[in-house]
C-alpha positions in Angstrom: 41.4 -54.5 -30.1 41.2 -52.3 -27.1 41.8 -49.2 -29.3 39.0 -50.2 -31.7 36.6 -50.7 -28.8 37.5 -47.2 -27.4 37.2 -45.6 -30.9 33.8 -47.3 -31.4 32.6 -46.0 -28.0 33.7 -42.5 -28.9 32.0 -42.5 -32.3 28.7 -43.7 -30.7 29.0 -41.0 -27.9 30.3 -38.1 -30.0 27.0 -37.1 -31.6 25.3 -37.0 -28.2 28.0 -34.8 -26.8 27.8 -32.4 -29.7 24.0 -32.2 -29.3 24.3 -31.6 -25.5 26.8 -28.8 -26.1 24.5 -27.0 -28.7 21.5 -26.8 -26.4 21.7 -23.5 -24.5 21.1 -23.6 -20.7 17.9 -21.6 -19.6 18.7 -18.1 -18.4 16.3 -18.3 -15.4 13.4 -20.3 -14.3 11.3 -17.4 -13.3 10.6 -13.9 -14.8 11.2 -12.3 -11.4 14.8 -13.6 -11.4 15.3 -13.0 -15.1 14.5 -9.2 -15.0 17.0 -8.7 -12.2 19.9 -9.8 -14.3 22.0 -6.7 -15.2 21.8 -7.5 -18.9 18.1 -7.4 -18.8 17.2 -5.0 -16.0 18.1 -1.8 -17.8 15.8 -2.5 -20.8 13.0 -3.7 -18.4 13.2 -0.4 -16.4 13.3 1.5 -19.7 10.1 -0.3 -20.9 8.3 0.8 -17.7 9.1 4.4 -18.2 6.2 6.6 -19.5 7.0 9.1 -22.3 8.5 12.4 -21.3 5.5 14.4 -22.3 3.3 12.3 -19.9 5.9 12.3 -17.0 6.4 16.2 -17.2 2.8 17.1 -18.3 4.5 19.2 -21.1 2.0 18.7 -23.9 -0.9 20.3 -25.7 -3.9 20.3 -23.4 -7.5 21.5 -22.9 -9.1 23.4 -20.1 -10.0 21.5 -16.9 -13.7 20.8 -16.5 -15.9 19.7 -13.6 -17.3 16.2 -13.8 -19.8 14.4 -11.6 -19.4 10.5 -11.2 -21.8 8.6 -9.1 -22.7 11.9 -7.2 -19.0 12.8 -6.5 -17.3 15.9 -7.9 -14.2 15.4 -10.1 -12.1 17.3 -12.6 -11.5 16.0 -16.1 -9.0 17.1 -18.8 -6.7 15.7 -21.4 -3.2 16.3 -22.7 -1.4 15.0 -25.8 2.0 14.8 -27.2 2.9 18.1 -29.0 2.7 17.9 -32.8 1.3 14.3 -32.5 -2.1 14.8 -30.7 -4.0 12.2 -32.7 -1.6 9.4 -32.0 -0.6 10.0 -28.3 -3.2 11.2 -25.8 -3.7 11.0 -22.0 -7.2 11.6 -20.5 -7.1 12.5 -16.9 -9.5 12.6 -14.0 -8.6 14.2 -10.5 -10.5 14.2 -7.3 -11.3 17.9 -6.5 -8.8 18.0 -3.7 -6.1 16.6 -5.9 -5.3 13.6 -3.7 -6.1 11.0 -6.4 -5.6 10.9 -10.2 -6.3 8.3 -12.9 -5.5 8.4 -16.5 -6.1 6.6 -19.8 -2.9 6.6 -22.1 -4.0 6.1 -25.6 -1.7 5.4 -28.6 -2.6 4.8 -32.2 -0.3 2.7 -34.3 -1.7 3.1 -37.8 -5.4 2.4 -37.3 -4.9 0.2 -34.2 -5.7 1.8 -30.8 -3.8 0.7 -27.7 -4.9 2.0 -24.3 -3.3 1.7 -20.8 -5.3 2.7 -17.6 -3.1 4.5 -15.0 -3.8 4.8 -11.3 -6.0 1.7 -11.0 -9.4 3.3 -12.0 -12.5 1.5 -10.8 -15.3 0.8 -13.4 -17.0 4.2 -12.9 -13.8 6.2 -13.4 -12.7 3.9 -16.3 -16.0 4.6 -18.0 -15.6 8.3 -17.6 -12.1 8.2 -18.9 -13.2 6.2 -22.0 -16.1 8.5 -22.5 -13.8 11.5 -22.4 -11.5 9.8 -25.0 -14.6 9.1 -27.3 -15.7 12.8 -27.0 -12.3 14.0 -28.1 -12.0 11.4 -30.8 -15.4 10.9 -32.4 -15.4 7.8 -34.6 -12.3 6.3 -33.1 -12.3 2.7 -31.9 -12.3 2.0 -28.1 
């Protein structure tokens, strides 16, 4: 009788044990902890890296031009990935003294446009970057 009671208890508990074992434990409660784990930190750092043509400035480019924004003098230009200018572009604005720079990295995936502001441009600088992009890409979405 004791054996039957033990066997019945096991049969009742076994499905619950199997279910508990098949549920994976969470990797981390917070993203800030998760991305520090060695298995994820390498891919996280790789994701943050800009393309080499952006990092090195080695791309097809146009001449630097003066630009006035809200009464202040700046320099504007753009650069693009060699042999892929339409799909990968970087519009740039520099202060005349070169102490600050802002960019707008634009990537087309098919007909979809993705844009990433760089250097934390304010609204006036962002508008100028967007205008420069539009001038170089008439008819493109923004």
